[in-house]
Structures are given as structure tokens and as C-alpha cells.
C-alpha positions as CSV (number, residue, x, y, z in Angstrom):
1,M,-81.7,6.9,-8.0
2,L,-79.4,9.7,-6.9
3,A,-75.7,9.2,-7.4
4,Q,-73.8,9.3,-4.1
5,A,-71.0,11.7,-3.7
6,A,-67.6,10.0,-3.5
7,I,-66.4,9.8,0.0
8,P,-62.6,10.4,0.2
9,V,-60.8,7.2,1.3
10,P,-58.0,7.9,3.7
11,I,-54.6,6.8,2.5
12,R,-53.8,3.5,4.1
13,L,-50.6,2.7,2.2
14,V,-47.7,1.5,4.3
15,L,-44.3,1.1,2.8
16,V,-42.2,-1.5,4.7
17,V,-38.4,-1.6,4.3
18,D,-36.6,-4.6,5.8
19,D,-33.8,-6.7,4.3
20,D,-35.0,-9.9,6.1
21,P,-37.5,-11.6,3.7
22,A,-39.3,-13.4,6.6
23,V,-39.9,-10.2,8.5
24,R,-41.0,-8.4,5.3
25,N,-43.5,-11.1,4.4
26,S,-44.9,-11.4,7.9
27,L,-45.3,-7.6,8.2
28,K,-47.0,-7.5,4.8
29,F,-49.4,-10.3,5.8
30,S,-50.2,-9.0,9.3
31,L,-50.7,-5.3,8.1
32,E,-52.9,-6.4,5.2
33,V,-55.1,-8.4,7.7
34,E,-55.5,-5.1,9.6
35,G,-56.8,-3.5,6.4
36,F,-53.7,-1.6,5.2
37,I,-52.3,-1.6,1.6
38,V,-48.7,-2.6,1.9
39,R,-45.7,-2.4,-0.4
40,V,-42.5,-4.0,0.7
41,Y,-38.9,-3.2,-0.2
42,S,-35.8,-5.3,0.5
43,S,-33.4,-2.4,0.8
44,A,-33.1,1.4,1.4
45,N,-31.9,1.9,-2.2
46,E,-34.9,0.0,-3.6
47,L,-37.2,2.4,-1.7
48,L,-35.1,5.5,-2.6
49,R,-35.6,4.6,-6.3
50,E,-39.4,4.7,-5.8
51,S,-41.0,7.7,-7.4
52,E,-44.3,7.6,-5.6
53,I,-43.2,7.7,-2.0
54,T,-45.2,10.9,-1.3
55,E,-48.4,8.9,-1.8
56,A,-47.6,6.7,1.2
57,G,-49.4,7.2,4.5
58,C,-46.6,5.7,6.6
59,L,-43.1,4.2,6.4
60,V,-42.1,1.2,8.5
61,I,-38.3,1.0,8.4
62,D,-35.9,-1.5,9.9
63,Y,-33.0,0.3,11.5
64,H,-30.4,-2.3,10.5
65,L,-30.4,-2.2,6.7
66,S,-27.4,-3.3,4.6
67,E,-26.6,-0.2,2.6
68,M,-27.4,2.4,5.3
69,N,-29.4,2.4,8.5
70,G,-33.1,3.3,8.6
71,L,-32.5,6.8,10.0
72,E,-29.9,7.6,7.2
73,M,-32.5,6.5,4.7
74,L,-35.1,8.7,6.2
75,N,-32.7,11.6,6.2
76,R,-32.3,11.1,2.4
77,L,-36.0,11.1,1.9
78,R,-36.3,14.3,4.0
79,E,-33.6,15.9,1.8
80,R,-36.0,15.2,-1.1
81,R,-38.8,16.9,0.8
82,V,-40.6,13.6,1.4
83,A,-42.4,14.2,4.8
84,V,-44.2,10.9,5.2
85,P,-44.5,9.8,8.8
86,A,-42.2,6.9,9.8
87,I,-41.8,4.2,12.4
88,L,-38.4,2.7,13.1
89,I,-38.4,-1.0,14.0
90,T,-35.3,-2.4,15.8
91,S,-34.1,-4.6,18.6
92,H,-32.5,-3.0,21.7
93,P,-32.1,0.5,20.4
94,S,-29.1,2.4,21.9
95,A,-29.6,5.7,23.6
96,S,-28.0,7.4,20.6
97,V,-30.5,5.8,18.2
98,R,-33.4,6.8,20.5
99,Q,-32.2,10.3,20.6
100,R,-31.7,10.6,16.8
101,A,-35.1,9.1,16.2
102,A,-36.7,11.5,18.6
103,E,-35.0,14.4,16.9
104,A,-36.3,13.2,13.6
105,G,-39.8,12.8,15.0
106,V,-39.7,9.0,14.4
107,R,-41.4,6.6,16.7
108,I,-39.5,3.4,17.6
109,V,-41.2,0.1,18.0
110,E,-39.0,-2.6,19.4
111,K,-38.6,-6.1,18.0
112,P,-39.9,-8.6,18.6
113,L,-43.1,-6.9,17.4
114,L,-45.5,-8.1,20.1
115,G,-49.0,-6.9,20.7
116,N,-50.5,-3.9,18.7
117,A,-47.7,-1.4,19.1
118,L,-46.9,-1.3,15.4
119,V,-50.5,-1.2,14.2
120,E,-51.3,1.6,16.8
121,G,-48.2,3.5,15.7
122,I,-49.3,3.3,12.0
123,R,-52.9,4.4,12.9
124,N,-51.5,7.3,14.8
125,A,-49.4,8.3,11.9
126,F,-52.4,8.3,9.6
127,A,-54.3,10.4,12.1
128,Q,-51.6,13.1,12.0
């Protein structure tokens, strides 16, 4: 029997940062059901201490975090040359937040997370 060549598996790791445990747990569950590998973080600082962020395929970041907002956290990652695609989740984003997210190349998915907008955003991020 011939050995089959290993087929590269696309990175399907999603890092979720949200300080609300109910949101974290529900996102972890629903994204795993969709076939993603999910790591969850309760704060921006917890994620920033992570050494393997560059292996991630996509970040899902709540805008309203306790230590800093999601865009500030993303800026800190970019300063460290971490260029992982990101999706910002938030309720009722202001025009300023929308503009800053657009300038950073970050898609916004509004809460409540209804339908497939988040999953589609993550799949699009993996396709890039």
C-alpha cells in the first residue's frame, strides 16, 4: 500500500476575546460546532501574554473589554507584528468605532450575533 502524501490542513484556529463568560462559552460552543478550533480569553491582557498568536487563523474580539477596547488591543498586536485577521464584535458601534475599524481593516459584526455573519466573516478571514 502506498503512503499518501500529507494534505496540508488549513488553519482553523479562532481566538475569542470577551470578558463576559456567557458570551465566551457560547461562542466557543457554536464555533466548534462549525468545525473551528477555538481558544478563549477573558481579557485583552490574557491574550497579549499569549506567545503563539501568530498561529491563529482569526481573532474575534469584543470591543468593550475591561483593560482596553478591542481596537486598542489589536493595535498592540500589530505593534508586535502580529497580522492575524480580526473581527470586532460589539453592540451599536459609533461612527468613530466604525471608522477606526475600517482603517485597521477589521470587520465589525454587531451583537446580538444573529444568523451566520460571524461564521461567514471568519471563513472569509481564513480565505485571505
